[in-house]
C-alpha positions as CSV (number, residue, x, y, z in Angstrom):
1,M,14.6,-18.6,-6.4
2,K,17.4,-20.9,-5.1
3,L,14.9,-23.8,-4.7
4,F,13.6,-23.1,-8.2
5,L,17.0,-23.2,-9.7
6,L,17.8,-26.6,-8.1
7,S,14.5,-28.1,-9.3
8,L,14.3,-26.4,-12.7
9,F,14.4,-29.8,-14.4
10,I,13.9,-33.2,-12.8
11,I,14.5,-36.4,-14.8
12,P,12.9,-39.4,-13.1
13,F,15.5,-42.0,-12.4
14,S,13.2,-44.6,-13.9
15,Y,13.8,-42.8,-17.2
16,V,17.5,-43.4,-16.9
17,L,17.0,-47.0,-15.9
18,S,14.8,-47.5,-19.1
19,A,18.0,-46.6,-21.1
20,Q,19.2,-50.1,-20.2
21,S,16.9,-51.4,-23.0
22,R,19.0,-49.3,-25.4
23,S,22.2,-50.4,-23.5
24,F,24.7,-48.1,-21.9
25,E,28.0,-47.5,-23.7
26,A,31.2,-46.3,-22.0
27,P,33.1,-43.7,-24.0
28,D,36.1,-45.0,-25.9
29,Y,38.4,-42.0,-25.5
30,E,40.9,-43.1,-28.1
31,V,38.3,-43.6,-30.8
32,I,36.7,-40.2,-29.9
33,E,40.1,-38.4,-30.0
34,K,40.7,-39.7,-33.6
35,A,37.1,-39.0,-34.8
36,I,37.0,-35.4,-33.6
37,A,40.2,-34.6,-35.4
38,D,38.8,-35.5,-38.8
39,E,37.9,-32.2,-40.5
40,E,35.8,-34.1,-43.1
41,S,33.7,-35.8,-40.5
42,N,30.4,-34.7,-38.9
43,L,32.2,-35.4,-35.7
44,F,34.9,-32.7,-36.2
45,Y,35.2,-31.0,-32.9
46,D,35.1,-27.4,-34.0
47,S,31.9,-28.0,-36.0
48,L,30.3,-29.9,-33.1
49,M,31.1,-27.1,-30.6
50,T,29.7,-24.4,-33.0
51,R,26.4,-26.4,-33.4
52,F,26.2,-26.8,-29.6
53,Q,26.8,-23.1,-28.9
54,Q,24.0,-22.3,-31.4
55,G,21.6,-24.6,-29.5
56,D,21.3,-27.0,-32.4
57,S,18.6,-29.5,-31.5
58,T,19.5,-31.9,-34.4
59,L,22.7,-33.1,-32.8
60,S,22.6,-36.9,-32.7
61,L,23.5,-38.9,-29.5
62,E,26.7,-39.9,-31.2
63,E,27.5,-36.3,-31.8
64,K,26.6,-35.2,-28.3
65,R,28.9,-38.0,-26.9
66,H,31.8,-36.9,-29.1
67,L,31.2,-33.3,-28.1
68,Y,31.1,-33.8,-24.4
69,Y,33.8,-36.5,-24.0
70,G,35.9,-35.0,-26.8
71,Y,36.3,-31.8,-24.7
72,I,39.1,-33.5,-22.7
73,F,41.3,-33.2,-25.8
74,Q,40.9,-29.4,-26.1
75,D,43.5,-27.1,-24.8
76,D,41.2,-25.3,-22.4
77,Y,39.9,-28.4,-20.8
78,S,40.0,-28.3,-17.0
79,P,37.9,-30.6,-14.8
80,Y,38.2,-28.2,-11.9
81,G,36.9,-25.0,-13.5
82,R,37.0,-21.7,-11.7
83,S,33.9,-20.6,-9.8
84,L,31.6,-18.3,-11.7
85,M,30.4,-16.6,-8.5
86,N,31.2,-13.0,-7.7
87,D,29.6,-10.7,-5.1
88,T,27.1,-9.3,-7.5
89,L,25.9,-12.6,-8.8
90,R,25.8,-14.1,-5.3
91,S,23.6,-11.3,-4.0
92,L,21.2,-11.6,-7.0
93,L,20.8,-15.3,-6.5
94,Q,19.7,-14.8,-2.9
95,K,16.8,-12.7,-3.9
96,E,13.2,-14.1,-4.0
97,K,12.4,-12.1,-7.1
98,L,14.5,-10.4,-9.8
99,D,13.4,-7.6,-12.1
100,S,14.3,-7.6,-15.8
101,L,17.5,-5.6,-15.4
102,E,18.7,-8.0,-12.7
103,L,17.8,-11.0,-14.8
104,R,19.8,-9.6,-17.7
105,T,22.7,-9.0,-15.2
106,V,22.6,-12.7,-14.3
107,I,23.0,-13.6,-18.0
108,R,25.8,-11.0,-18.5
109,L,27.7,-12.3,-15.5
110,T,27.5,-15.9,-16.6
111,N,28.3,-15.4,-20.3
112,P,32.1,-15.2,-19.8
113,N,32.2,-18.4,-17.8
114,L,30.2,-20.3,-20.4
115,A,32.5,-18.9,-23.1
116,E,35.5,-20.4,-21.3
117,H,33.7,-23.4,-19.8
118,P,30.9,-24.4,-22.2
119,F,29.6,-27.3,-20.1
120,D,29.1,-25.4,-16.9
121,L,25.7,-26.8,-15.9
122,K,25.3,-24.4,-13.0
123,A,25.8,-21.3,-15.3
124,L,23.4,-22.8,-17.9
125,N,20.8,-23.4,-15.1
126,Y,21.0,-19.7,-14.0
127,Q,20.6,-18.6,-17.6
128,L,17.7,-20.9,-18.2
129,F,15.9,-19.4,-15.2
130,A,16.7,-15.8,-16.4
131,Y,15.6,-16.4,-20.0
132,D,12.4,-18.1,-18.8
133,E,11.6,-15.2,-16.5
134,L,12.3,-12.7,-19.3
135,G,10.1,-14.6,-21.7
136,D,12.9,-14.9,-24.2
137,D,11.8,-18.1,-25.8
138,E,14.4,-18.4,-28.5
139,A,17.3,-18.0,-26.0
140,Y,15.6,-20.2,-23.5
141,W,15.2,-23.1,-25.9
142,A,18.8,-22.8,-27.2
143,A,20.1,-22.9,-23.6
144,R,17.7,-25.8,-22.8
145,T,19.0,-27.8,-25.8
146,K,22.5,-27.3,-24.6
147,Y,21.6,-28.3,-21.1
148,F,20.0,-31.6,-22.1
149,S,22.6,-32.4,-24.7
150,I,25.1,-32.7,-21.9
151,F,22.7,-35.0,-19.9
152,D,21.9,-37.1,-22.9
153,A,25.7,-37.8,-23.2
154,L,26.0,-38.5,-19.5
155,F,23.1,-40.9,-19.2
156,S,24.1,-42.8,-22.4
157,T,27.0,-44.2,-20.4
158,G,25.3,-45.6,-17.3
159,D,22.9,-45.2,-14.5
160,G,25.5,-45.0,-11.7
161,A,24.0,-47.8,-9.7
162,S,27.2,-49.9,-9.9
163,K,30.8,-49.6,-11.1
164,E,29.8,-51.5,-14.2
165,T,27.2,-48.9,-15.0
166,A,29.0,-45.9,-13.7
167,I,28.2,-42.5,-15.3
168,Y,31.2,-41.1,-17.0
169,V,31.9,-37.4,-16.2
170,I,34.7,-35.1,-17.4
171,E,34.1,-32.7,-14.5
172,T,33.5,-33.6,-10.9
173,A,30.9,-30.8,-10.6
174,H,28.8,-32.7,-13.0
175,E,28.3,-35.5,-10.4
176,Y,26.3,-33.1,-8.2
177,A,24.4,-31.8,-11.2
178,V,23.4,-35.4,-12.0
179,L,22.1,-35.8,-8.4
180,N,20.1,-32.6,-8.7
181,V,18.5,-33.4,-12.0
182,L,17.6,-36.9,-10.9
183,G,16.0,-35.5,-7.7
184,F,18.4,-37.1,-5.3
185,E,19.9,-35.5,-2.3
186,F,23.6,-35.9,-1.5
187,G,24.1,-38.1,1.5
188,G,27.2,-36.3,2.7
189,K,30.0,-38.8,1.8
190,Q,32.2,-38.8,-1.2
191,S,34.7,-41.6,-1.7
192,L,37.4,-42.2,-4.4
193,I,37.4,-45.9,-5.3
194,E,39.9,-46.8,-7.9
195,H,39.0,-44.4,-10.7
196,Y,35.4,-43.9,-9.5
197,D,33.8,-41.3,-7.3
198,Y,31.1,-42.7,-5.1
199,L,28.5,-40.3,-3.7
200,T,26.2,-41.4,-1.0
201,L,22.5,-40.5,-1.3
202,R,19.9,-39.7,1.3
203,E,16.9,-42.0,1.6
204,N,15.1,-42.2,-1.8
205,E,12.2,-44.1,-3.4
206,Y,14.7,-46.3,-5.3
207,D,16.5,-47.5,-2.2
208,L,19.8,-46.5,-3.8
209,E,22.6,-46.0,-1.3
210,G,24.8,-44.1,-3.7
211,L,25.9,-43.5,-7.3
212,Y,29.2,-44.3,-9.1
213,F,30.9,-41.9,-11.5
214,D,33.9,-42.7,-13.7
215,I,36.3,-39.8,-13.4
216,T,39.2,-41.1,-15.4
217,P,39.8,-37.9,-17.4
218,C,39.8,-35.8,-14.2
219,L,42.4,-38.1,-12.6
220,N,44.5,-38.1,-15.7
221,H,44.4,-34.3,-15.9
222,L,45.4,-34.1,-12.3
223,N,48.3,-36.5,-12.8
224,S,49.5,-34.6,-15.8
225,M,49.7,-31.4,-13.7
226,F,52.1,-33.1,-11.3
227,D,54.1,-34.7,-14.1
228,D,54.8,-31.3,-15.7
């Protein structure tokens, strides 16, 4: 089960590279902050979050970007969210096979975390597995839409192959989620270079030594904690 969870979805890196033809765009946080505050706009944050939580597949890329990167301006934003793990969930995830009651327990235990931390990709991954196993197509596709809405926003900013094309994240945990969904294995070294996280990769077919992630919101949040 653990292996299945890690490989639930794999996006070929070549697909991300092909986004260069559409050109990557770094998020302009000042523009996003202003846009999501406009109650008359389709980018108003409360409306975007409601649509996201409903698994709305009609969200445009612009809306997904404002939703994800606009989250840093919400009161409950924290780039270092609490772990969703407890003893019950941990024991369930170690099992090779779960029955329907256990699958529903996985969903129940991850719901509170997603209510507080809507972009928790690990929790979404667990729920996707549970809904798929239960045959709950409606809930599965809603969760799947949320899952890929986040990655659509992330991969619109870069491929991570250089500082100039770094992938912008608002949570450091998303760096490792990106590695997993691209089918890369972490090489064991993480370095902070200016406002970038650099993660090394194990040997791969693209001969990439590592990926760059812009973590500016994470660093700003950390600095604000020390300033208070």
